[in-house]
N, C-alpha and C positions, 0 to 999 in steps of 0.2 A: 504494500500500500504506500503510495506516494503522499508525502505531506504537502498541504497547500497553505502557503504563507501569504497573507495580505500585508504589504508594506505601504504606508501612506504618510505623507507630510500634511500636518493640520495646523490651522490657527487655533487659538484658544476657543473661538466660537465654532470650530468644527469645519471650517472651509478648507478645501484641498485643491481648489482650482488654481492653476497656473502658479505654482510655487517658485518656479525657476526663472521666470522672465515675462515681460509684458506681452511678447509675441506668442507665448506658449499656448494660451487659450483665452482670447478676449471675448468669447461668446457671451451673449446676453449683456453686453456692455460692461463686463467686469474690468475695473480700472486699476486693480492693485496687483497685477501680475508681477512676480518677483519678490513677493512679501517675505520669502524665506531667506533670501540671499545674505542679508546683513547679520543673520543669526547662525550661519554655517561656521563650524569650527572644527578643530582636529578630532574631537570626540565623535561628532556626527559623521565626519569623513571616515574615521576608523570603523565605525559600525557599518556604514554602507560598504566599505571595502570588504569587511567580513561577510556580509550578506551576498555580495556579488562575487566573492572569491571562492565559494564552494560551487559544486556542479548544480545547475538549475535549468529548467525550461520556463518560459514565460506563458502566462495566460492573460490575454489583454482584451479589453473592449475595443470596439472599432475606433473611437475618438482617440483614446490613448495610443493605440497602435499607429494611427496616422501622425500623431505628434512625435512619437519616438522614431518612426520611419523617416520623418522629415529631417531628423537631426543626426541620429547615431550612425547611420551607414557612412556618413562623410566626416564624422568627428575623428580627431587624431586619437590614436590608441592610448596615448598617455592621459587623455581625458576620461578614460574608463569605458570606452565603447566596445572593446573587444569581447568581454563576456556577453554583452547584449547582442552583438552581431553574431556570435557563435551559437548562442542558445537557439533551440527550436521555439518559434513563436506560434502559439495556438490562439487564434483570433475568433472572438464571438461577434457576429454581425447579423443583423436582420436582412441585409442585402447580400449580394455576391460580389464583393470588391475584388479588384485585382491586387494581389498581395506581392509586391515586388521586392520587399526586403528579404534578403537571403534567409533561408530556413523557416519560412512562414507558411502556416497551414490554416485554412478555414476550418472551424469546428462545424462539421456537417450535421444537419438535422437538429434535434432538440439540444440546446446548449447544456442543460442540466445533465441529461444522459451522457452527452459527449464528455463533459468534464468529470463526471463520476467514473466513466470508463478510463479516462486518462489516469485518475487517481488509483485505479485498481491495477494498472500496469506496473511492471518494474521500470525503474528509471529514476532520474534525479528529482529533487524537490521542485514543486511547481510554485512559481512566484507570480503574484498579481501586484502590479503597480498602477496607481491611479484607478481608472476604470470603475467609477462610482456606481454606475447602473449595474454593471456586472457583479460588483461586490454585494449589492442588495440581493440579487438573484442567488448568489452563492450562500449568503446568510440564511435566506428563507428556506433553503434546501439542505442545510446542515453540512455544507461542503468545505467550510473554512476550518482549518486545524489550529491556526495561530494568527494573531494580529501583531504586527510590529508598527507601532504608532510613534511618529516623531512630532511632538506638539511644541509649537514655538510661541513665544510671548508676544503675540500680536493679535489684534482683533480686526477682522476685515469688514464685518458688518453686512456683507452681502457676498454672493457667490455660491457655487455648488458645494454642498456639504457631503461628506462621506456617509454619515449616518443621518440622512435627511428624513423628513416626514414619511412615514410608511416603513421605516426600518423596523426589523423584528425586535420587540422588547426581549432582552436576554441578559443573563449574567455573564461576567467574565472573571477569570482567575489570573491575577498578576503573577507572571513567571519571573520577571526581573525588571528593574528600573534603574536608569542612569540619568543624572542631571548634568548637562553639558555646560561648559564655562560661560557661554553667551546666553544661557537661559533655556535652551531646548531641553525637553524631557523625552527620553526614549523609554517606552514601556512595551514589553512583550506580554501578550495576554492569550489565554486559551479559552475557548467557549466553555461555559460552566452551567448550561441548562437555562431554564426559564428565569426571568426576572422575579426575584422573591421580594416581597414587601413586608414591612413590619410597622410597629408603632412604639413610640416612647411614652 
């Protein structure tokens, strides 16, 4: 069974749209692309190097695939593109896009069945980056094994949220947490069943 890891960069108010630059995803008039850049530091970089330094394949939604495919194939290797370019990219899309980035495959048929079948195969870890709509589908169907969330000390006020309205209420178990020097907090979480409430 292959582990499926969701990695996401988030603002304090849960926005994960366009963390890396204004041109990354300005859809719906989002004005704050690049909100993460000033909070990147060696601790964040080291964790991402560890994540991308072990064998993995990618599972991506169509929009994230297009953003990645528009940048990484032409990025210098020292910028970290080699693992992404070498990985097999499994793409979830409602259409039938032309996937020109090397080692890219469309998930045929039902996406839930397709990803469940990928998890059941032998192979490296499956990593999901970005892909908010796809993450919602994975959550609803119990396909996420671990979340790796990088939360930065900034409030965007608007933009696409990873856990948007309609996200499945659920509990999580903290596996580890690190506070980076510039204020980013890295937390790894495992699904822990239904959201349990109580009262004081």
